[in-house]
N, C-alpha and C positions, 0 to 999 in steps of 0.2 A: 503493498499501501504504499501511496506517493506523503512523503511526510510534509505533514498541514502549515504554513505558519503560527497563524498564532493560537492553542489551547486559552480557552477563557475557566477554568474550573472556578468547582464551590459555589454558586450561585440557585436563586431561586429562576428561573426565565418564564418569562411568562407569553403566553404565547394569543392573543385576537382571532383567530382562527382554528383554535384546538376548543373545542366545547369540552367542557364536565371539570378543567384545569380552574378555577374561578378564582384561587390564589396563586399559580403558577406549577412549576413540576421541577426536581431537581432534576439537571439534565450538563451538561460541559455543549461549550459554542466550541462549536474548530469552522479556522478558516483561513485559505486561502487567495490565492487571486484576490479578493475587495469581498466575496460570494461565501456562505454558509457553506462550509461542505461535510460537514458534518453534524447534529444536533441531536443527543443520545446519552446515555448514561458511560459514566465509570471509562470515560474514552483515556490509557496507558500515556501521561503525560509525551514520554521519548518517541513518540509520534507525530509530534512538536518542537521548530524551530523555539519560539516562544514562546512560555509560559504563564500567566498571568491565574493571579488565586483573585478570587469574585468578593476575597472576606465575608459569605454569606450573606448578598447581598441581591437586592432585587434586579432581575435583568431585561428592561424594556423594550420592546422594541423606537428605535427611532423615531423620537413625534417626526409627524408628518402636519407640519404648522400651515394651515392653507388661508392663515389670513397676515400675511403683511403689508408694510407697507417700506420699503427699501428709498433712498436718496426724494422721497416728497418733502421733506425742510433741508437738509443737507445734501451737501455733491454721491448722487450715487455712488461713483467712488469710495468714497467716503464711509456710507452706511453701508454696504457690499461689507468691508470690511469689519468696523467696531459692532455694529448689528450682528452680526453671522459667530460676532464672541461671543454676543449679549444672546444669542439662539443657544450656542451649544452650554449653556450653562444651566438653561430649562431644560436638556434633554432632545432638543430640538436636532434634526437632520438634513428634515428637507425644508423647505420655504418657499411659498406661492404667494410671490407681492405682483398688488394690483399695479399698471404702469396703463396712463394716457398721456394721451400730445394734451395739452392747455398748461392753464400757469399753475406751478409745484413741480415736479420728477423736473422732467430735461425744461419748461416752459421752452416751450417749442409749439408749433401743430402739425397739421401738414400730413401726406400718406403716414401709415405705418411701415409700406416697403423702405420705407428712406426715414424714420423713425427708429423700430424699433431695431436697427443694425448698429447701431447709436447705441441706448440702452443693455448691448451685449458687449459691444466695446468698451463699456462701461466700466462693467462687472467682472469683465471677464480675467482670473485666476486672483484674483479676490477673496473669493466666500471661505469662510472653515467648513461650513454646511453645504450639500446638494439646495438647486432654485430654479426655482421655475416664473415662468408670468402669467397674471392674467391680464387679459388687456378690454379697453372699455372704448365701444365701436361712437365716437361723439359727434362726428358728420356722415354723412351719409356717401360718399367716395372713402368710411374707413370699411361701411356697410357692405358697400360691392369685397372690400376685400379679404372677406371673412375666408371663401374658401384659401386663397391664397397663402394665410396667414396663415392656416392650419396647416395646410402642406410641406409650405417652404420656411414657419420657423420652427413648428411644432406649439403653437400653441392651441392647447384644444378648449379654450376655460375661457367665458365672458362675462362683459356685465357693466350693467344702467344702475349710475347713481337716479336716483327717481328724483331727488330735492333740486340735484346745480342748474335746472333751468329756470328754477323763479326763488330762488330764497343761498343766502351766500354762504357758503365753507364754514365760515366760525359763528355763524349769526344775523345779524343785521342783511334784507334782504336790497341789490342794485342789480340793472343793465351785467348783465348774467354776459355776454356777446369777450368780450375781454378775456374775461377770466377763460371758458371755453372755445378762443382760440375757430372758432368752427364761421359759414362762409357768411357776410351780414344776411344773404336775404335764404337763411336755418333757419329749423328752431329746435333746441334741448327740449321738449314737450312729451306729450301722451304716446304720438302719430310717430313722431322717435321712436322711442320706444315699442312699439309695435310691430313700426318699420324692421328695430334690430331685430326683434323675435321673429320675424320671416326671412332676416337675412341666415342666423344662425341653423330653424330651421332646412331654408333649401341647401345650408352650406350643409345634412347631417344628410336629405335625400341624396346631394351628387357625392360624398364620403362614404357607400354605410358601412364602408368595416371599419372607419373611426367611428363612425356613427353612434355607438355607448358608452365614448366618450368623451364627448362634444355636450357641453352644457351652458348653462348661461345664471351667472346671480347678478343677485338684485339688492341694495342697500336702498329698501323700505322706511321712507319716510316721507308727507307732505306738506309742496311748500308751502302751500297756498293755507294751511291750518298756519302752519309753522310760522309764516309773515304775522297772521294774526294775532296771535299765543302774544308769540317775544315782542307785541307792539301792551299788550295788554300786561303783559308782570311787566316790564320793565318803566312802563305810566303807573301804574302802582308800587314798587318801589319796596313791597311787602315783602317781597324776596330776596336772598341774598345767595349771592356761589353755588354751589351745582344742585342743591331746591328750585332755584330760578331757573339754570338753565337747562332742567328736567320739566319746570310744568313750561319755559318758552318753546319744548319739541314735545309736546305730548306722547302721553302713548296712544291714544285711537287716532293722531296720524298718524302710527306707524301699525296698526290693524285696516285703515284704509289704503293704505298702499298698499299692504302683502295680497287685500279683500283683492284691489285689480291690478296689478301685475301676476295673479292666480290668472283672472280669466281674462287677462291677455295669452297667457298662456295655451290657454284653455281656445278662446279663436283663434291661434295661429298654428294649433296643433302641435306646439317644438316642447315634448315630454320632459327631457331635464331640465329641472327648476333649480333655484339652491337661495334657501332665502336667511340674507346672513346676519351676522353678531341682532337675533331678536332678544330685547331685553324687557318685554314686560311678558305682566298679563295676559294685559287687552294681545298683543302682539300674537303670543302663543296660540290664540286665544283663537282666533280669524283664520291662520297658518292649521293649525290641527282641523275650522269649518272646511278651507277651504279642498284642501286633500280627503273628506269627507265627500265635497261638493264635484271634486272634480279628479275622483282611482285611479284614473287611468294618464294626466298631470304623474311624473315622481318626483317628487318635491323632498327635497333634503334640509334640513332644520340648524341652522349651525347657535350657538353661543359663545362670548367672551370668556374670560377667563378671569379678565376686568368685572365683568355683568355678576357674574360668579361666587369675588370674591367683596366687593364692596360697594358699600351703596351709599346716596347721599353725605352720610352720615361718620361713617369709618373710614371713608379716601380720605387722604393727606391733603388736603388745601385745593386749590385751584387748578392743579394740576393734572385732576383728575374728571378733567376734562375732558367730551367726545363726542361725536355722533355716532351713533343714539349714546344718550345723554349714561350716565351711572344713574339708578332705580332708586328711591323708598324702600326699606330691606324685604315690602308685600310683596315688591314686583322678584328681589332677589330671590325670598321665599320661593314663587310662584314659579320661576326657573329651573329654581333644582326640585319642586312638584315633576314639569315634564321630563329633567333630565332623570330622575330617577323612574318615571314610567315609561321609559326609553320612545321617550318626541324626539329629541333631539339625537341629530346623528354625528356629527363632532364639537370638537370643542380648538379655537384657535388661542393666540394673543391679539388680532386686530393692531401690532405693535408697531408705531410712527414716531424713530425716534424724536421727538420735537423740544431741543436746548432752553432752555433758563431764560433763554438774553430772546430768544423765539417766539416761545411757545404766553410770555405774559406783557399784556400791554398796559397803557396807562389813562388811570391809575391798576395798580398791580391788584387790588381785589374789585379790579371786573369784574365780572365770569365774562361778558358780553365782546369783553377786549381782549380776554384771552383765545389763542390758536387750540382749534382741536385734537384730538390723538395726545398718544404718550404710549413706551415705551412699555412691555411687557414679557417678549415671550422667555424670561429669563427665572418669568416664576410659573411656567405653563403648568409643565408636569410636578414638579415639588406642590405647586398648591391646588391641583386636584387631589391628586395623591393623600393631598394631609386633611384638604376638607371634604372629596368623596366619601375618602372611607372614613369617615367617625361621620358621614349621614349614610352608608351602605353601601357602596358602590361597591364593589371587588375587582379586586386589580386586572383582567381580564376587559371588563369591562372598560376601564377606567385606560386601556390600551386599542380595545374598540374605536374607542372617539379620540384618540390622539393620532393614528398611525393608521389601523388597515381602515376602518371607514375613508379618511380623504384620500388614502394611497387608492383604491377603487375605485372612488369618483370620479379624481382627474387623473385618470391611465399614468397614475405609476404604479405597473403589476409587480417590478423588481421590491420592493418599497413596505416595508406594514408593519410585516413580524418575521419575528426568529424560527427560518425556514434555510432545509438545504433548498442551497439554488437562487436566495435568496438576497439583496444587496446586505452585506453586514451592517447596516445600522443600526443601535443598539445601544444607549448607557444603562448604569447600573445610579441604582437608587436606591440609597440608605431608609428606611422607612419610620423609623424610631431618631433619628438626629430633630431634635428641635432647636429654629433657630429665630433671629430674627432681620428679615429685613431691614436694611441702609441699601442706598441707594449708590452709595461710593464706595460697597465690592460689587459691582451689574458692572460690565466691558462694552454695555453701553456710552457714549458720548452723554446722553440726560445727566444730566446734573442730579436728578427729584424723581422721587418712584410715588403714586398712589397707595400705593403700597405700604409708605416710611413704616416704619412699626410692629409690622403683623407680627403674629407669630406664628410657624408653618411645620407643619411637621414632617417633612419627606425634603429629604438632598439629596440632587443628582450631585455627586461625585465626580460621577468615569463618563465621555462620551466616545464615537464612535461613529465614524463614517468615511463605510467603506472597506470600514478593517482595518482602518489611518485614528489611530485614539487623536483627537482634534480637543482633551479635556482628561487629566490628570487629578486626582486627586481638588477634586473642584474648580484648579486652573487652568491657562488654555495653554496649550503646546503646539508646535510644533508649528506650520509654513498650514497657509491657502491650500487647501484638497477638493474642495466641494468644488462640481460642472455646473454648467446647464444643462437644464436636461429636455433636449428634445421628446413633447410629449405626440403621444400615448409610446410609452418608453416599452422594451422587448421585455417580454416574463422572465 
């Protein structure tokens, strides 16, 4: 038998695709050429060149964080480096980041055939984790490009930001044409959303072999509702901080947008729909009702670790401003109810590093002057293991939510579990380590975190990407090994 390169022993292996072993199995992991080649009990140490003692820890499949935003507030070259390092701290081995034309990101418009090669060039050779991109068709030209985007660039997932055409990214609304950088005779509105759906479905019908992997994601908030409520909240002046921002973007705005998106999916015949970062009971109620009304639509429902861990009262300061907003505790509990009931499909970070100097406006305590978004990939798996276990989630279910389900949906068949033939993406988790979140311990360049001072009961100690160790004893190690993933990838 050919000697393996690496053998990891003394671990409890969590495999989301193996029913029955809810809390894992005592197995050894044999790795060669970046893949798992043996996953079995008691592999002899002499069969490998390098033997790693897993110290009795949990071996989770590497997290497939399906929602990040590299390059939104900082140069993409910088974020690819620093935020991939932070991702490795959270057990993330694959990051799927959203990208679009317009202000922020590369601050340019034009067709994706010209735009996206610049994205690939800026990120190449800089990431410590594997990565891919979702793209947003912002114009008619982009809709026409969808088939070529899939075939030429291996991007199989697309996005609609439902409020962009009528409400500002950070709060107050204004003319969005310069922000969106679309032709002056076009509108980013419900009609555009319909035509995006038709364009994605036409691509699925043309590229039949790829169709199962092609999907459309939606940020579900309603511009008109948010504009009216923002004005009401600001004029009343009785609410401050995160409570004011949540009230200015009320939960029924989410629910209404979910309903509209679902109806359009049915109208256009598009079956693969992802409802992103649902944050409230009303949003989940709408999502579950729409699934019942349109059973032929394959809805997937996403929630972020931020919305599961923090609320408007427990988050540390205005750094917790995000879209959709952090909510009152009753909504957090509703998310957990649905998560435990099996209604949610994956948990993500929505990581968007926004440094202090850019995050906070003038005056600093004005929530509406602050930018939206914050990092959090470094707390994704530790946070879900810590809080999820306390609430009764099994380790296998946590691995489904963080690795298997997003890998299957987004065309990454070599990712998502620990098994022979799969990429050797995994991390070691100490489920008994209690620690306090401090922003200055993160590899991210963000100087604050809304989770500051939170006590977590699990820690990622080591992370491997395709057999390369990128985190050792809590510290990032080695050089960037991450690759761009052309999807759907090989099985």
